[in-house]
Structures are given as structure tokens and as C-alpha cells.
N, C-alpha and C positions, 0 to 999 in steps of 0.2 A: 344270327351271327351266324360262325361256325365252329367246330370247335376243332378245329385245325385252328393250329396256333405259325406267325408269320417267322419266327427264326426258322426252325426248321428247313421250310419252304424256301426260302430264301438262302438257303447253307445249297440245298440241293439244286435247288436254279443254278447256284454260282459256282457251283464247283461240278456238274454234271447236269447241267440246264438243255445241252449240244444232246443229251438222248433223251430230253424230257423227265427227266426223273423225277420233277417238282408239281407235272401234270397228274403222274400216275401216284404219289402222295396223295393230291386231292380227288383223286377219282376221275381225271378229265383220262381213260382211258384213250378215247376216240385220238385227238387232240394229243397224247403223250407218243401215239403209235407215230403222227403226223412227223413230230420233232423228231420221235429215232431218223427215221426213215429220209429226211430234207436235213440231217443233222444243224438241228435248229433252228433248220430258216436260214443256214450258211451265217449262223451266229444272230440275226438280225432280231428274229421271235425272241431270240434268249436273253437279250438287251431290254426287248419292249417290256418281256413280261419283269424281271427286274424292277425295273420303275415304275409298272404296277402295280409291283410288290410290295416296293416300300412305301409307297403311298395310300396303300390300305385298301385299293380297289381293286385284289386279285380276293375271286373267287373259289369255292369248292363246288363240287360234280352238281351241289342242288340249287346252286345261286345264291348260296350265302356267303358273304361277305369274308374274307378271312381277317383278324382286327387285332388281334392278340398278341404281344412277343414272345411272351413265355407262359 
């Protein structure tokens, strides 16, 4: 289980997902840069990430699931 929380990850993805802010937040710098360059995969990547975050399957850079909301 990760020490990161779902709520800030979700809010970053929802508000600044096209810039990859949520991926930078959890330590995934490489994919964060890819999202930044591709404008969030033209929005599709951001939508997929939002669904993954809400379902509790999103992981941090160490592969630990982010499961706690607060």
C-alpha cells in the first residue's frame, strides 16, 4: 500500500491531467513527461487514468497501489 492518497491524485488528474501532474505526484516521471508532451494522450490517457484512480488500481512509482482516500 502506498503512502500517497487517492483524493489528491484524483484532483490532480482531473484538473491538470493533460500535463501529467498526477503522474509526477506519484513519482512516475517518465510517463508524466509523455503525458505532458502528448497533452494527456489527447485526453484519452487522462480519462483512462481517472477510471483507474477511482477503482483503486493506480500505483505509485514503486508499484504500490494507492488505496486510501484521505
